[in-house]
Backbone as a printed PyTorch tensor [residue, N CA C, xyz], in Angstrom:
tensor([[[  0.7780,  -0.8180,   0.2200],
         [  0.0090,   0.1050,   0.3570],
         [  1.4460,   1.2890,   0.0070]],

        [[  2.2910,   0.9890,  -0.3480],
         [  3.1720,   2.4590,  -0.4680],
         [  2.7760,   3.0820,  -1.5410]],

        [[  1.8940,   2.9280,  -2.4390],
         [  1.8650,   3.7090,  -3.7850],
         [  0.8320,   4.4900,  -3.4240]],

        [[ -0.2380,   3.8290,  -2.5400],
         [ -1.7130,   4.8020,  -2.3130],
         [ -1.5550,   5.4730,  -1.2750]],

        [[ -2.0790,   6.8920,  -1.7010],
         [ -2.0150,   8.1230,  -0.8400],
         [ -3.5180,   8.5670,  -1.0250]],

        [[ -3.6200,   9.8970,   0.3920],
         [ -4.6780,  10.3460,   0.3470],
         [ -4.5820,  11.7630,  -0.0230]],

        [[ -5.5840,  12.5300,  -0.4310],
         [ -5.2500,  13.8590,  -0.7480],
         [ -6.5260,  14.6590,  -0.3810]],

        [[ -6.7050,  16.1260,  -0.1640],
         [ -7.4370,  16.4510,  -0.0660],
         [ -7.7340,  16.8020,  -1.6890]],

        [[ -9.3220,  17.1300,  -1.6720],
         [ -9.5940,  17.3800,  -3.2600],
         [ -9.5710,  18.5730,  -3.0220]],

        [[ -9.1300,  18.9040,  -4.3750],
         [ -8.6970,  20.3490,  -5.1840],
         [ -9.3380,  20.9510,  -6.6830]],

        [[ -9.7940,  22.0290,  -6.6300],
         [-10.4010,  22.6270,  -7.9610],
         [-10.4750,  21.3500,  -9.2830]],

        [[ -8.8530,  21.1490,  -9.3960],
         [ -8.6650,  20.2710, -10.6230],
         [ -9.3090,  18.8870, -10.7340]],

        [[ -9.5550,  18.5110,  -9.4620],
         [-10.1930,  16.9800,  -9.4880],
         [-11.5380,  16.6500, -10.1350]],

        [[-12.0480,  18.0960, -10.0970],
         [-13.5960,  17.5390, -10.8070],
         [-13.6140,  16.5430, -11.7960]],

        [[-12.4870,  16.5360, -12.6430],
         [-12.9790,  16.2730, -13.7510],
         [-12.7870,  14.2360, -13.4200]],

        [[-12.0190,  14.3840, -12.8320],
         [-11.9810,  12.8650, -12.3060],
         [-13.4030,  12.5120, -11.2390]],

        [[-13.6840,  13.5590, -10.3730],
         [-15.1780,  13.3610,  -9.9450],
         [-16.0460,  12.6110, -11.1210]],

        [[-16.5670,  13.5120, -11.7710],
         [-17.6710,  13.5130, -12.8330],
         [-17.0560,  12.0310, -13.3890]],

        [[-16.0930,  11.5620, -13.9100],
         [-16.0580,  10.1370, -14.4470],
         [-16.0920,   9.4530, -13.6820]],

        [[-15.5540,   9.3310, -12.2350],
         [-15.6730,   8.1470, -11.2720],
         [-17.2170,   8.0950, -10.9290]],

        [[-18.0440,   9.1300, -10.8080],
         [-19.8320,   9.0980, -10.2370],
         [-20.5630,   8.8190, -11.7770]],

        [[-20.2360,   8.9180, -12.9430],
         [-21.0100,   8.3430, -14.0320],
         [-20.2750,   7.1890, -14.5490]],

        [[-19.4370,   6.4270, -13.4160],
         [-18.9630,   4.9920, -14.0950],
         [-20.3880,   4.1570, -13.5970]],

        [[-20.6340,   3.6700, -14.7600],
         [-21.9670,   2.2460, -14.4450],
         [-21.8750,   1.9090, -13.5230]],

        [[-20.4360,   0.9740, -13.0420],
         [-20.8730,  -0.1750, -11.6500],
         [-20.9210,   0.7400, -10.3170]],

        [[-20.1960,   2.0470, -10.2350],
         [-20.4190,   3.0810,  -9.0140],
         [-21.3990,   3.3930,  -9.2040]],

        [[-22.4280,   3.8340,  -9.9310],
         [-23.7790,   4.6300, -10.1530],
         [-24.6470,   3.4550,  -9.5700]],

        [[-24.6110,   1.9510,  -9.9980],
         [-25.1780,   0.8870,  -9.8130],
         [-25.2610,   0.8970,  -8.5270]],

        [[-24.3830,   0.7040,  -7.6480],
         [-23.7850,  -0.1950,  -6.1120],
         [-23.9880,   1.2440,  -5.4940]],

        [[-23.9500,   2.6900,  -5.7650],
         [-24.5410,   3.6790,  -5.0700],
         [-26.0630,   4.2960,  -5.2350]],

        [[-26.6690,   3.7350,  -6.2530],
         [-27.7740,   4.0530,  -6.6320],
         [-27.7890,   5.2180,  -7.2360]],

        [[-27.4360,   5.8610,  -7.8930],
         [-26.6700,   7.1770,  -7.8420],
         [-27.5680,   7.2360,  -9.7970]],

        [[-27.7900,   8.9090, -10.1890],
         [-28.0730,   8.9210, -11.1440],
         [-26.7450,   9.8340, -11.8540]],

        [[-26.8600,   9.5360, -13.2780],
         [-26.0120,  10.5510, -14.0660],
         [-25.5220,  12.0380, -13.6530]],

        [[-24.3840,  12.4050, -13.4040],
         [-24.1060,  13.6240, -13.2360],
         [-23.6880,  14.5600, -14.5400]],

        [[-23.6730,  15.9850, -14.2930],
         [-22.9350,  16.5360, -15.7370],
         [-21.5220,  17.3470, -14.8090]],

        [[-20.2810,  17.7390, -15.6590],
         [-19.0690,  18.1160, -15.4440],
         [-19.0490,  19.2010, -14.4320]],

        [[-20.1670,  19.8840, -14.9330],
         [-20.6980,  21.2710, -14.2790],
         [-20.8170,  21.0530, -12.7670]],

        [[-21.9950,  20.2140, -12.8320],
         [-22.1620,  19.5580, -11.2340],
         [-21.1520,  19.9780, -10.2300]],

        [[-19.9320,  18.7790, -11.0210],
         [-18.5520,  18.1170, -10.0160],
         [-18.1100,  20.0850, -10.0460]],

        [[-17.7490,  20.6020, -11.0030],
         [-17.2400,  21.9470, -10.9510],
         [-17.6100,  22.8460,  -9.8760]],

        [[-18.7780,  23.0940,  -9.6380],
         [-19.7600,  23.6390,  -8.7770],
         [-19.6570,  23.0510,  -7.1200]],

        [[-19.5660,  21.9310,  -7.0480],
         [-19.7570,  20.8970,  -5.8410],
         [-18.0020,  21.4200,  -5.5620]],

        [[-17.0140,  21.1100,  -5.9900],
         [-15.6610,  21.3080,  -6.0100],
         [-15.3220,  22.5950,  -5.6190]],

        [[-15.9080,  23.4440,  -5.9330],
         [-16.0950,  25.0490,  -5.4030],
         [-16.7310,  25.1270,  -4.0490]],

        [[-17.6280,  24.7780,  -3.9440],
         [-18.5960,  24.7780,  -2.5400],
         [-17.6760,  23.9070,  -1.3300]],

        [[-17.3270,  22.5770,  -1.8300],
         [-15.9410,  22.1680,  -0.5080],
         [-14.8610,  23.3740,  -0.0600]],

        [[-15.0030,  23.8840,  -1.2080],
         [-13.4990,  24.9820,  -0.5070],
         [-13.9070,  25.5840,   0.5980]],

        [[-14.9980,  26.1180,   0.4790],
         [-15.3980,  27.1870,   2.0400],
         [-16.7280,  26.5410,   2.5980]],

        [[-16.6790,  24.7910,   2.6980],
         [-17.4960,  24.4470,   3.5980],
         [-16.6820,  23.9820,   4.4870]],

        [[-16.8790,  24.1640,   5.2870],
         [-16.1950,  24.0140,   7.3980],
         [-17.2140,  22.7380,   7.7880]],

        [[-18.2050,  22.2040,   6.8240],
         [-18.6840,  20.9480,   7.3700],
         [-18.4470,  19.5730,   7.0020]],

        [[-17.5920,  19.9100,   5.6530],
         [-16.8970,  18.9900,   4.7840],
         [-15.7090,  18.7090,   4.6960]],

        [[-15.0710,  17.2010,   4.3630],
         [-13.8150,  17.0890,   3.6300],
         [-14.1660,  16.0240,   3.2640]],

        [[-13.2610,  16.3300,   1.7700],
         [-13.5060,  15.3710,   0.6310],
         [-12.1620,  15.0120,  -0.0150]],

        [[-11.9770,  13.7660,   0.1340],
         [-10.5870,  13.4750,  -0.4730],
         [-10.8050,  12.5190,  -1.8480]],

        [[ -9.1420,  12.7300,  -2.2690],
         [ -9.2040,  11.3660,  -3.5100],
         [ -7.9180,  10.6170,  -3.0180]],

        [[ -8.5400,   9.4490,  -3.5010],
         [ -7.4780,   8.3370,  -3.4870],
         [ -6.3910,   8.1720,  -4.6510]],

        [[ -5.2790,   7.9100,  -4.4780],
         [ -4.4060,   8.0350,  -5.3900],
         [ -3.3740,   6.6850,  -5.5280]],

        [[ -3.3610,   6.1470,  -6.2840],
         [ -2.2220,   5.0640,  -6.5180],
         [ -1.2220,   5.2380,  -7.7290]],

        [[ -0.1030,   5.8740,  -6.8320],
         [  0.6610,   6.6430,  -7.9550],
         [  0.5090,   7.6410,  -8.2380]],

        [[  0.7530,   8.0280,  -9.5680],
         [  0.2260,   9.2740, -10.2270],
         [ -1.2160,   9.0240, -10.4920]],

        [[ -1.9530,   8.3410, -10.0550],
         [ -3.6510,   7.8770, -10.8990],
         [ -4.6590,   8.2450,  -9.6060]],

        [[ -5.5230,   9.0420, -10.3300],
         [ -6.5310,   9.0860,  -9.1950],
         [ -7.1200,   8.2660,  -9.2810]],

        [[ -7.8970,   7.2650,  -8.0880],
         [ -8.7800,   5.7910,  -8.4290],
         [ -9.9920,   5.6590,  -7.4610]],

        [[-10.0130,   6.9360,  -6.5950],
         [-11.4900,   6.6120,  -5.3170],
         [-11.9200,   8.5270,  -4.9640]],

        [[-12.5910,   8.1940,  -4.1920],
         [-13.0280,   9.8360,  -3.6600],
         [-13.7570,   9.0340,  -2.7330]],

        [[-13.3760,   9.7950,  -1.2450],
         [-14.0540,   9.2970,   0.5650],
         [-14.3570,  10.6860,   0.5800]],

        [[-15.2570,  11.0020,   1.7430],
         [-16.0120,  12.2560,   1.7660],
         [-16.4550,  12.4150,   3.2840]],

        [[-15.9890,  13.0690,   4.2450],
         [-17.0500,  13.0190,   5.5360],
         [-17.4640,  14.0040,   5.6130]],

        [[-18.5930,  14.5670,   5.9580],
         [-19.1890,  15.5250,   6.9130],
         [-19.9760,  15.5010,   8.1440]],

        [[-20.6550,  16.6540,   8.4490],
         [-21.2560,  16.5520,   9.7260],
         [-19.9580,  17.6300,  11.2770]],

        [[-18.5040,  17.6300,   9.9190],
         [-17.8090,  18.4790,  10.9960],
         [-17.8920,  19.7680,  11.8290]],

        [[-18.9520,  19.8920,  11.8390],
         [-19.1880,  21.1350,  12.6290],
         [-20.1780,  20.9920,  13.7520]],

        [[-20.7030,  19.9960,  13.4730],
         [-21.7120,  19.1710,  14.3950],
         [-21.1890,  19.4690,  16.0740]],

        [[-21.9800,  19.9490,  16.8880],
         [-21.3310,  19.6710,  18.4070],
         [-21.1250,  18.2600,  18.8470]],

        [[-21.7120,  17.4490,  18.3120],
         [-22.0670,  15.8650,  18.9420],
         [-20.6590,  15.3380,  18.7010]],

        [[-19.3470,  15.7210,  17.9900],
         [-18.3450,  14.9340,  17.6770],
         [-18.4620,  13.7490,  17.0170]],

        [[-19.5720,  14.0020,  16.1690],
         [-19.7900,  12.7440,  15.1710],
         [-19.6910,  13.1660,  13.7970]],

        [[-18.8040,  12.2820,  13.1720],
         [-18.6950,  12.8820,  11.6840],
         [-19.4280,  11.5370,  10.6630]],

        [[-19.3060,  12.1260,   9.3920],
         [-19.8330,  11.3340,   8.9170],
         [-19.9770,  10.5800,   7.5030]],

        [[-19.9240,   9.6660,   7.0610],
         [-18.6650,   8.9940,   6.0240],
         [-19.6670,   9.1660,   4.7250]],

        [[-19.3580,  10.1200,   3.9550],
         [-20.7750,  10.3600,   2.9420],
         [-20.7890,   9.6450,   1.5410]],

        [[-19.0070,   9.2900,   1.4720],
         [-18.6700,   9.0950,   0.1840],
         [-17.5190,   7.7370,   0.3290]],

        [[-17.8040,   6.5710,   0.1030],
         [-16.5300,   6.1730,  -0.2180],
         [-16.6540,   5.5600,  -1.6030]],

        [[-15.9910,   5.3310,  -3.0690],
         [-16.2460,   5.1440,  -3.9090],
         [-14.7130,   4.6150,  -4.7570]],

        [[-14.5200,   3.6970,  -5.0460],
         [-13.4470,   3.7770,  -5.7690],
         [-13.5930,   2.6990,  -7.0830]],

        [[-12.4450,   3.1850,  -7.9910],
         [-12.9680,   2.6840,  -9.2030],
         [-12.5600,   1.3670,  -9.4330]],

        [[-13.9350,   0.5700, -10.2990],
         [-14.3770,  -0.8190,  -9.8640],
         [-12.7880,  -1.5090, -10.3010]],

        [[-11.5830,  -1.4010, -11.3280],
         [-10.5850,  -2.0630, -11.6380],
         [ -9.7370,  -2.1580, -10.6260]],

        [[-10.0090,  -1.1500,  -9.2930],
         [ -8.9040,  -1.4060,  -8.3370],
         [ -9.3840,  -1.7380,  -6.9860]],

        [[-10.5430,  -1.9410,  -6.9580],
         [-11.7750,  -2.7850,  -5.9460],
         [-11.1250,  -3.9970,  -5.4620]],

        [[-11.5740,  -4.6130,  -4.4520],
         [-10.9820,  -6.0360,  -3.6740],
         [ -9.4660,  -5.9370,  -3.1380]],

        [[ -8.5820,  -5.0710,  -3.2560],
         [ -7.3610,  -5.4270,  -3.1180],
         [ -6.9870,  -4.5890,  -1.4990]],

        [[ -8.1270,  -4.2700,  -0.8200],
         [ -7.7280,  -3.6510,  -0.0230],
         [ -7.3620,  -1.7210,   0.5730]],

        [[ -7.6840,  -1.4390,  -0.8120],
         [ -7.0220,   0.3460,  -0.9250],
         [ -8.1880,   0.6920,  -0.3170]],

        [[ -9.3940,   0.3690,  -0.7020],
         [-10.7610,   1.2470,   0.4760],
         [-10.2500,   1.3840,   1.6020]],

        [[-10.0850,  -0.2320,   2.1920],
         [ -9.6960,  -0.0770,   3.7770],
         [ -8.8040,   0.7440,   4.3020]],

        [[ -7.7570,   0.5880,   3.6020],
         [ -6.2060,   1.4600,   4.0340],
         [ -6.7200,   2.6410,   3.5670]],

        [[ -7.0750,   3.4500,   2.9250],
         [ -8.0130,   4.8360,   2.8200],
         [ -8.7150,   5.3540,   3.5520]],

        [[ -9.7540,   4.1480,   3.6310],
         [-10.2060,   4.8440,   5.1250],
         [ -9.8530,   4.3230,   6.2550]],

        [[ -9.4630,   3.6920,   6.8090],
         [ -8.5750,   3.7140,   8.0710],
         [ -7.4850,   4.4060,   7.9150]],

        [[ -6.8840,   5.2370,   7.2160],
         [ -6.1310,   6.3870,   7.2450],
         [ -7.0400,   7.9200,   7.6220]],

        [[ -7.8930,   7.9460,   7.1070],
         [ -8.9550,   8.8800,   6.8400],
         [ -9.4080,   9.1650,   8.7530]],

        [[-10.1230,   7.6990,   9.0130],
         [-10.6470,   7.8860,  10.3470],
         [ -9.5230,   8.2040,  11.1650]],

        [[ -8.1530,   7.9540,  10.9940],
         [ -7.1660,   8.7920,  12.1100],
         [ -6.8360,   9.8260,  12.0580]],

        [[ -7.3960,  10.3790,  10.9240],
         [ -7.0830,  12.0550,  10.5210],
         [ -8.0610,  12.7100,  11.4450]],

        [[ -9.5800,  11.7760,  11.2350],
         [-10.7980,  12.4120,  12.1040],
         [-10.7650,  12.0160,  13.7390]],

        [[ -9.5510,  11.0930,  14.1440],
         [ -9.1390,  11.0930,  15.6470],
         [ -8.4670,  11.9290,  15.8900]],

        [[ -7.8440,  11.9920,  15.3800],
         [ -6.7490,  13.7550,  15.1570],
         [ -7.2950,  14.7820,  15.3370]],

        [[ -8.7410,  15.0950,  14.8420],
         [ -9.1790,  16.2710,  15.1340],
         [-10.3150,  16.0560,  16.0560]],

        [[-10.3330,  15.2150,  17.0430],
         [-11.2110,  14.7920,  17.9900],
         [-12.6470,  14.5260,  18.1290]],

        [[-12.7610,  13.8620,  16.8190],
         [-14.4820,  13.5470,  16.5200],
         [-14.2960,  12.0320,  17.5130]],

        [[-15.4400,  11.6440,  17.9940],
         [-15.0690,  10.8280,  18.8990],
         [-16.0260,   9.4750,  18.1370]],

        [[-16.4370,   9.3630,  17.0800],
         [-17.9380,   8.5330,  16.3770],
         [-17.7250,   8.7220,  14.7220]],

        [[-17.3700,   8.1200,  14.1930],
         [-18.3260,   7.7740,  12.2190],
         [-19.2220,   7.1920,  12.2410]],

        [[-20.1170,   7.9010,  10.9940],
         [-21.3730,   6.9930,  11.2510],
         [-21.3920,   7.0620,   9.7510]],

        [[-22.1140,   5.7670,   9.2230],
         [-22.2110,   5.8440,   7.6210],
         [-23.3900,   4.9670,   7.6070]],

        [[-23.9890,   5.0710,   6.1040],
         [-25.2500,   3.9240,   5.6980],
         [-24.7200,   3.6620,   4.2910]],

        [[-24.9000,   1.9650,   4.3140],
         [-24.9030,   1.5440,   3.1300],
         [-25.6350,   0.4770,   2.7710]],

        [[-25.6630,   0.0130,   1.4040],
         [-26.7750,  -0.8360,   0.8800],
         [-26.3870,  -2.5180,   1.5810]],

        [[-27.4350,  -3.1320,   1.9240],
         [-27.2490,  -4.2530,   2.5270],
         [-26.7610,  -5.4710,   1.5390]],

        [[-26.5860,  -5.2270,   0.4650],
         [-26.0830,  -5.8260,  -0.7420],
         [-24.8150,  -5.9460,  -0.5410]],

        [[-24.6790,  -4.6450,  -0.7030],
         [-22.9650,  -4.2480,  -0.6590],
         [-21.8260,  -5.1000,   0.0660]],

        [[-21.6260,  -6.1560,  -0.1520],
         [-21.0530,  -7.3600,   0.8900],
         [-19.5110,  -6.8880,   0.3240]],

        [[-19.0020,  -6.1080,  -0.0620],
         [-17.4510,  -5.5530,  -0.2280],
         [-17.3850,  -4.0620,   0.1470]],

        [[-18.0660,  -3.5720,   0.4430],
         [-18.2420,  -2.5460,   1.3850],
         [-18.5470,  -2.8160,   2.6850]],

        [[-19.4430,  -3.9380,   2.9940],
         [-19.7920,  -4.1960,   4.2730],
         [-18.5360,  -4.5480,   4.8530]],

        [[-17.7060,  -5.5290,   4.0500],
         [-16.4650,  -6.4190,   4.5750],
         [-15.6690,  -4.6620,   4.7410]],

        [[-15.4380,  -4.1790,   4.1690],
         [-14.4560,  -2.7720,   3.9760],
         [-14.7150,  -1.9940,   5.4080]],

        [[-15.8900,  -1.9210,   5.5890],
         [-16.2010,  -1.0890,   6.5320],
         [-15.9890,  -1.8600,   8.1340]],

        [[-16.1720,  -3.0760,   8.1710],
         [-15.8340,  -4.1400,   9.0930],
         [-15.0400,  -4.0650,   9.7960]],

        [[-13.8940,  -3.9540,   8.7040],
         [-12.0280,  -4.1820,   8.6400],
         [-12.0490,  -2.7720,   9.4390]],

        [[-12.7780,  -2.0960,   9.4580],
         [-12.2230,  -0.5010,  10.2420],
         [-12.7110,  -0.3240,  11.1190]],

        [[-13.5610,  -1.2350,  11.7540],
         [-14.2630,  -1.1500,  13.2530],
         [-15.5700,  -0.4390,  12.4080]],

        [[-16.1750,  -0.4710,  11.9230],
         [-17.8590,  -0.0420,  11.9250],
         [-18.4010,  -1.4940,  12.1320]],

        [[-19.1390,  -1.1330,  12.9630],
         [-20.7750,  -2.1740,  13.2550],
         [-21.9990,  -2.0730,  13.0430]],

        [[-22.8290,  -2.6850,  12.1330],
         [-24.4570,  -2.6930,  12.4760],
         [-25.3070,  -2.3800,  13.4320]],

        [[-25.7020,  -0.8840,  13.6270],
         [-26.6530,  -0.1600,  14.3780],
         [-27.9570,  -0.0780,  13.8880]],

        [[-28.0980,  -0.0700,  13.2120],
         [-29.7870,  -0.2440,  12.8900],
         [-29.7380,  -0.9080,  11.3300]],

        [[-31.1590,  -1.7140,  11.0450],
         [-31.3250,  -1.8470,   9.6900],
         [-32.1090,  -0.6570,   9.1510]],

        [[-32.6040,   0.0210,   8.1020],
         [-33.4820,   0.5530,   7.6190],
         [-34.0830,   0.3260,   6.0480]],

        [[-34.8080,   0.7100,   5.7560],
         [-34.9780,   0.8770,   4.0720],
         [-35.3130,   2.7990,   3.7090]],

        [[-34.7860,   2.8990,   2.3980],
         [-34.5210,   4.3680,   1.8400],
         [-34.8150,   4.0840,   0.4100]],

        [[-35.6130,   5.4010,   0.4430],
         [-35.2390,   5.5230,  -1.4470],
         [-34.3830,   6.2620,  -1.7510]],

        [[-33.6120,   5.9160,  -2.7340],
         [-32.1840,   6.5410,  -3.0420],
         [-33.0190,   7.5690,  -4.2090]],

        [[-31.3410,   7.7820,  -4.3710],
         [-31.5020,   8.9490,  -5.8550],
         [-32.1570,   8.5370,  -7.0010]],

        [[-32.0770,   7.2930,  -7.2130],
         [-32.3980,   6.9240,  -8.7090],
         [-33.8440,   6.0420,  -8.4540]],

        [[-34.5180,   6.4510,  -7.0570],
         [-36.1430,   6.1780,  -6.6450],
         [-36.3170,   4.5020,  -6.5500]],

        [[-34.6600,   3.8090,  -6.2530],
         [-35.0810,   2.4710,  -5.7220],
         [-35.4210,   2.5360,  -4.6100]],

        [[-36.0940,   1.5960,  -3.7710],
         [-36.1760,   1.1160,  -2.4860],
         [-35.2870,   0.3660,  -2.0690]],

        [[-34.2110,   0.8160,  -1.1990],
         [-33.6300,  -0.2700,  -0.6510],
         [-32.8900,  -0.8390,   0.4050]],

        [[-32.7430,  -1.8340,   0.9410],
         [-32.2910,  -2.0620,   2.4720],
         [-31.3980,  -1.5640,   2.7690]],

        [[-30.7970,  -1.3470,   3.9080],
         [-29.8000,  -0.4900,   3.9860],
         [-29.2700,  -0.6310,   5.5560]],

        [[-27.9570,  -0.2230,   5.7460],
         [-27.3410,  -0.4220,   7.4520],
         [-26.9630,   1.2670,   7.7860]],

        [[-27.4160,   1.2020,   8.9700],
         [-26.3170,   2.7940,   9.3870],
         [-25.4940,   1.9890,  10.1150]],

        [[-24.3630,   2.5250,  10.0290],
         [-23.1970,   1.5700,  10.7800],
         [-22.3920,   2.7430,  11.5530]],

        [[-21.9140,   2.3690,  12.8040],
         [-21.0440,   3.2970,  13.3150],
         [-19.7960,   2.6000,  14.2470]],

        [[-18.7900,   3.4490,  14.0540],
         [-17.3940,   3.0330,  14.5100],
         [-16.8510,   4.3220,  15.4090]],

        [[-16.3020,   3.9030,  16.7490],
         [-15.8320,   4.9360,  17.4140],
         [-14.4920,   4.5800,  17.5640]],

        [[-14.6360,   6.4930,  17.2780],
         [-13.0850,   6.4490,  17.1250],
         [-12.2220,   6.9460,  18.0470]],

        [[-12.6300,   7.5650,  19.0230],
         [-11.8820,   7.6590,  20.1260],
         [-12.4290,   7.3560,  21.3060]],

        [[-11.8470,   6.4880,  21.9280],
         [-12.2540,   5.7310,  23.1220],
         [-12.9270,   6.3830,  24.2140]],

        [[-14.1670,   6.1010,  24.9130],
         [-14.5710,   6.9670,  26.0490],
         [-15.8170,   6.3390,  26.5880]],

        [[-16.3290,   6.5420,  27.1550],
         [-17.5710,   6.0230,  27.9880],
         [-18.7460,   5.9080,  27.0970]],

        [[-18.9920,   6.4920,  25.7400],
         [-20.0560,   6.3050,  24.8470],
         [-19.8210,   4.8370,  24.2330]],

        [[-21.0780,   3.9240,  24.2620],
         [-21.1420,   2.8300,  23.9200],
         [-22.1450,   2.7800,  22.6310]],

        [[-21.9980,   1.9150,  21.8500],
         [-23.1810,   1.8860,  20.5240],
         [-23.9520,   0.5760,  20.7050]],

        [[-25.4930,   0.8600,  20.6070],
         [-25.6850,  -0.7170,  20.9650],
         [-26.0270,  -0.7180,  19.0420]],

        [[-25.5120,  -2.6130,  19.6220],
         [-25.6520,  -3.6070,  17.8320],
         [-26.9230,  -4.1840,  17.7280]],

        [[-27.3650,  -4.5230,  16.8550],
         [-28.5860,  -5.0120,  16.4840],
         [-28.3070,  -6.8720,  15.9180]]])
């Protein structure tokens, strides 16, 4: 994993995000709809001044291969939310997502967050394995209507980042 790095999103990354999030396998796994380049240019510009969100590009050497994003950073309850984790299909199942997410959870720990929460599709077994390897546990089962209109069975998962007295209820 020496060649895997994680860097903050920069304005020039909008083209990669457009390509990544319009990859058919990614759109299907995340129940997303197609987006435009302008959507991503605008989003990246907004993130630069958004104190509530941090977005990262995952690199393999000099190639962009994924996107991880957290929000909820300005909430007073010390909880951060993993809003996005997407790795190009040809780089999946290699431990790259687990490696990148673990490093970013360490960053969130340094920023004094107590826990991280995410939501994922119950059928996305590879994502579930990644999240479990990073310390996430299922805390709730739910059904959600997704962006593309599909009704999907989901898990809410939580991970304690900083040890303390707070305990999460497992289902």
